[in-house]
C-alpha positions in Angstrom: 1.8 -5.6 50.7 3.3 -6.7 54.0 1.4 -9.0 56.4 1.0 -6.2 58.9 -0.3 -3.9 56.2 -2.8 -6.5 55.0 -4.1 -7.0 58.6 -4.5 -3.3 59.1 -6.4 -3.0 55.8 -8.8 -5.8 56.7 -9.6 -4.1 60.0 -9.6 -0.4 59.2 -10.4 0.1 55.5 -14.0 0.8 54.7 -15.8 2.1 51.6 -18.4 4.8 51.6 -21.4 3.3 49.6 -22.7 6.6 48.2 -19.4 8.0 47.0 -17.5 4.7 46.5 -14.3 6.0 48.2 -12.1 4.0 50.6 -11.2 5.6 53.9 -9.5 4.6 57.2 -11.8 4.4 60.3 -8.7 4.6 62.5 -7.5 8.1 61.5 -10.3 9.2 59.0 -7.8 9.6 56.2 -9.3 9.5 52.7 -8.4 7.6 50.6 -7.2 4.7 52.7 -3.4 4.5 53.2 -2.5 1.1 51.8 0.5 -0.7 53.3 0.7 1.7 56.2 -0.8 1.6 59.7 -2.1 4.9 60.9 1.1 5.9 62.9 3.4 5.0 60.1 1.3 6.9 57.6 1.3 10.0 59.7 5.1 9.7 59.9 5.3 9.2 56.2 3.2 12.4 55.6 5.5 14.5 57.8 8.8 13.0 56.5 10.7 14.4 53.6 10.3 12.3 50.5 12.5 11.5 47.4 11.4 13.9 44.7 11.3 11.1 42.2 10.1 7.9 43.8 8.2 9.6 46.7 9.7 7.1 49.2 10.2 8.5 52.7 13.6 9.8 53.5 13.1 9.4 57.2 16.4 8.2 58.8 18.3 8.7 55.4 21.4 10.8 55.4 21.0 13.4 52.7 23.8 14.6 50.5 24.2 18.4 50.9 26.9 18.6 48.3 24.5 18.7 45.3 22.3 21.3 43.6 19.4 22.7 45.7 16.8 20.8 43.7 18.7 17.5 44.2 18.9 17.5 48.0 15.8 15.3 48.5 16.8 12.4 46.2 17.3 8.9 47.6 20.2 6.7 46.8 18.5 4.2 44.5 20.3 3.7 41.2 17.1 4.7 39.2 16.6 8.0 41.2 20.3 8.8 41.0 20.2 8.4 37.2 17.1 10.7 37.0 18.9 13.2 39.1 21.8 13.3 36.7 19.4 14.1 33.8 17.3 16.6 35.6 17.6 20.3 36.4 18.8 21.0 39.9 17.4 24.4 40.3 14.6 25.5 42.7 12.1 27.9 41.2 11.3 31.3 42.8 8.0 29.8 44.0 10.0 27.2 46.1 9.2 24.2 44.0 11.8 22.1 42.2 12.2 22.7 38.5 10.9 19.6 36.6 13.0 20.4 33.5 16.1 18.7 32.2 19.8 19.3 32.9 21.3 22.0 30.6 18.2 23.9 29.6 19.0 27.6 29.1 15.5 28.6 30.4 13.7 26.6 33.0 10.0 25.6 32.2 7.4 27.2 34.5 6.3 25.5 37.7 4.0 22.6 37.0 1.6 23.6 39.9 -1.4 25.7 38.8 -1.5 27.5 42.2 1.8 29.2 41.4 0.3 30.9 38.3 -2.7 33.2 37.6 -5.8 31.3 36.7 -5.6 32.5 33.1 -2.3 30.8 32.6 -2.7 27.0 32.1 0.3 24.8 32.8 0.8 21.0 32.8 0.2 19.5 36.3 3.0 17.7 38.0 0.4 15.2 39.2 -0.7 14.3 35.7 0.6 11.0 34.3 3.0 11.1 31.4 0.8 10.4 28.4 3.6 8.4 26.7 4.5 5.9 29.4 1.3 6.0 31.6 3.4 4.7 34.4 4.5 7.7 36.5 3.3 11.2 36.9 5.4 14.1 35.5 7.1 14.9 38.8 8.7 11.4 38.9 11.2 12.2 36.1 12.7 15.1 34.3 10.4 16.5 31.7 10.4 18.5 28.5 7.7 21.2 27.9 7.1 21.2 24.2 6.2 24.3 22.1 2.6 23.0 21.8 2.3 23.4 25.6 2.2 19.7 26.6 4.8 18.1 28.8 6.2 14.5 28.9 9.1 12.7 30.5 12.2 13.6 28.6 13.3 9.9 28.2 9.8 8.9 27.1 9.8 11.5 24.3 13.3 10.4 23.2 12.1 6.8 23.1 9.0 7.7 21.1 11.1 9.6 18.6 13.0 6.5 17.6 11.4 5.4 14.3 9.6 2.1 14.6 8.3 0.6 11.4 5.6 -2.0 11.6 5.3 -2.2 7.8 7.1 -1.0 4.7 5.2 2.3 4.5 7.2 5.4 5.7 5.3 6.9 8.6 6.1 10.0 10.7 3.5 9.7 13.4 6.4 9.3 16.0 7.2 13.0 15.4 3.8 14.1 16.7 2.6 15.0 20.2 0.3 12.2 21.4 -2.1 14.8 22.8 -2.5 17.3 20.0 -0.8 15.7 16.9 1.4 18.7 16.3 5.0 18.1 15.7 7.0 17.8 19.0 9.4 20.7 19.1 12.0 21.6 21.7 15.5 22.8 21.4 16.9 19.6 22.9 15.1 17.5 20.2 16.5 19.2 17.1 19.4 16.9 16.6 17.3 13.8 17.4 14.5 14.7 14.9 16.6 16.2 12.1 16.9 13.1 9.9 13.2 12.1 10.3 12.1 15.7 9.5 14.3 15.8 6.4 12.9 12.5 5.2 9.3 13.6 6.0 9.8 16.8 4.0 11.0 14.8 1.0 8.0 12.5 1.1 5.6 15.3 1.7 6.9 17.2 -1.3 6.7 14.1 -3.5 3.1 13.3 -2.3 2.0 16.9 -2.8 3.4 17.0 -6.3 1.6 13.7 -7.2 -1.7 15.1 -5.7 -1.6 18.0 -8.1 -0.6 15.8 -11.0 -3.5 13.5 -10.4 -5.9 16.4 -10.0 -6.8 15.5 -6.4 -5.8 18.9 -5.0 -9.4 19.9 -5.7 -11.1 16.9 -4.2 -14.1 17.5 -1.9 -12.1 16.2 1.0 -10.1 19.5 0.9 -13.0 21.8 0.3 -15.6 20.5 2.8 -15.4 22.2 6.1 -16.5 19.1 8.0 -13.6 17.1 6.6 -10.5 16.5 8.7 -8.4 17.4 5.6 -10.1 20.8 5.0 -7.5 23.1 3.4 -4.8 20.7 4.3 -3.5 19.2 1.0 -0.1 18.2 2.5 -1.8 16.2 5.2 -4.3 14.6 2.7 -1.5 13.7 0.3 0.5 12.0 3.1 -2.7 10.1 4.1 -3.6 9.1 0.6 -0.2 8.0 -0.9 2.3 5.4 0.4 6.0 5.8 0.1 8.7 3.1 0.9 12.4 3.5 1.6 14.6 2.0 -1.1 17.0 -0.5 0.4 19.7 0.3 -2.1 19.7 4.1 -2.7 18.0 5.0 0.7 15.6 7.3 -1.0 11.8 7.2 -0.6 9.8 6.1 -3.6 6.1 6.0 -4.6 4.5 2.7 -3.7 0.8 3.3 -4.5 -2.2 4.3 -2.6 -2.6 3.6 1.1 -6.0 2.0 0.6 -4.4 -0.9 -1.4 -2.4 -1.8 1.7 -5.2 -2.2 4.1 -5.7 -5.9 3.6 -2.0 -6.7 3.5 -0.1 -8.2 6.5 3.4 -6.7 6.8 4.4 -8.0 10.2 7.4 -9.9 8.7 8.3 -7.7 5.6 11.8 -7.8 4.4 13.4 -4.3 4.0 15.9 -5.8 1.5 13.0 -6.4 -0.9 12.0 -2.8 -1.1 13.8 -1.5 -4.2 12.7 1.5 -6.2 12.3 1.2 -9.9 15.4 3.2 -10.6 17.6 0.7 -8.7 15.7 -2.2 -10.2 16.6 -0.9 -13.7 13.3 -2.0 -15.2 13.6 -1.5 -19.0 16.6 0.7 -18.1 14.3 3.7 -18.4 14.1 6.8 -16.3 13.2 10.4 -17.2 16.2 12.7 -17.2 14.0 15.6 -16.1 11.4 14.1 -13.7 13.2 11.0 -12.5 11.3 7.9 -11.6 8.2 8.9 -9.8 6.1 9.8 -12.8 7.0 7.0 -15.2 3.9 5.5 -16.9 3.4 1.8 -16.9 1.2 -0.6 -18.7 -1.1 -2.8 -16.7 0.7 -5.9 -15.4 -2.2 -8.1 -16.7 -3.5 -6.6 -19.9 -2.8 -4.1 -22.7 -4.0 -1.0 -20.9 -2.3 2.0 -19.2 -2.0 1.5 -15.5 -3.8 3.8 -13.1 -3.0 1.9 -9.9 0.3 0.9 -8.2 -0.1 -1.5 -5.3 2.2 -2.7 -2.6 5.2 -1.1 -4.3 5.2 -4.0 -6.8 2.3 -4.3 -9.3 0.6 -1.9 -11.7 -3.1 -2.3 -12.5 -5.5 -0.6 -14.9 -8.9 0.3 -13.4 -10.6 -2.9 -14.6 -7.9 -5.3 -13.4 -7.7 -3.4 -10.1 -11.5 -3.8 -9.6 -11.2 -7.5 -10.3 -8.4 -7.9 -7.7 -10.4 -6.0 -5.1 -13.5 -8.1 -5.7 -11.7 -11.4 -5.1 -10.6 -12.3 -8.6 -7.0 -12.3 -7.6 -5.0 -11.9 -10.8 -1.8 -11.8 -8.7 -2.3 -15.4 -7.7 -3.1 -16.8 -11.2 -0.4 -18.5 -13.3 0.7 -16.7 -16.5 -1.0 -19.2 -18.8 -4.4 -18.2 -17.3 -3.9 -14.5 -18.2 -4.9 -13.6 -21.8 -1.9 -12.7 -23.9 -1.5 -9.7 -26.1 -3.0 -10.2 -29.6 0.1 -8.6 -31.2 1.2 -5.1 -32.2 -1.4 -4.6 -34.8 -4.4 -5.4 -32.5 -2.8 -4.3 -29.2 -4.5 -1.1 -27.8 -1.0 0.2 -27.0 0.4 -0.5 -30.5 3.7 -1.6 -29.0 5.5 -4.9 -28.4 5.6 -5.7 -24.7 6.2 -8.7 -22.4 3.4 -10.9 -21.0 2.6 -10.4 -17.3 5.6 -8.3 -16.5 6.2 -4.7 -15.3 6.7 -2.5 -18.4 7.4 1.2 -18.7 5.7 3.3 -21.4 7.5 6.6 -20.6 7.3 9.7 -18.5 3.7 10.9 -18.0 4.6 14.6 -17.4 6.7 14.7 -20.5 3.9 13.1 -22.5 1.4 15.6 -21.2 3.7 18.6 -22.1 4.2 17.2 -25.6 0.4 16.5 -26.1 -0.8 19.8 -24.8 
């Protein structure tokens, strides 16, 4: 704020006690016009303004050799860049189109007064709910299929995958207001790879949900549950998948609940290797691949039911011990009881001590047994 503006504020700005609103006692304008004296503010109101930064264009020579919607744009580099990205059309109602350059069909006017009351549109005065810095009129926008609008550049920035941990997450594809997938013809190329990867993970997770019998869990049948009749969403919420650094394919890494106490701020992507690329025991089902291979518990002679952090298999008992603070993963091998031998081993097979060991494909085993 300039020195002159600060002096005017100290002398003329008052606050109404009942309604808690600032106003100017010099011109009775509400709210108070910060950094303007009364005469300058009146001139500002009457002057044309840059459509993006809202700065007064008083005394500025405007460029007439541009699209109609770009006439009132100042010469600042930021506003000139926004102009190059925005639609330059003026809508039939007389307002500038707030869409982006190259759209086949302009979005409707973002002013409710230009539409019947039954038709709801985003307001040009609403802040972009991605950047929370400027309102929608301050930059070219995309109106998504879900009906919400955001700055085009903000959407494209949000759609860049940002991993804070090893788990593959696709939250960046969703609208921040309604959680539906952000869809627009100009986003197809940008989202294609993430959607392809999400569909693979979703198919794998849904298949595992059925295999483990969780497709009939009460979470999917209770009307008050957020996952009511949404098995795909529940499977994505329940299971964790990582991206293999070698083959660049997603692989099952256990249940999400096992990751909640883990800190992954500095995880190394090069350490994320699927079992197939690790070549553990050189086993992989020729029919069902790697995802349904059955393992023995890392710490005892039992079949594993849990796979945690994409690294270690646990049986129920050992998993419970780990969760209750008896950290088997931190104990040296000589403190873990060894297998009593093939004759007394519950699995009746020879296996290594405290190492990952494959027993075979679970699906093939079930088909054979039943």
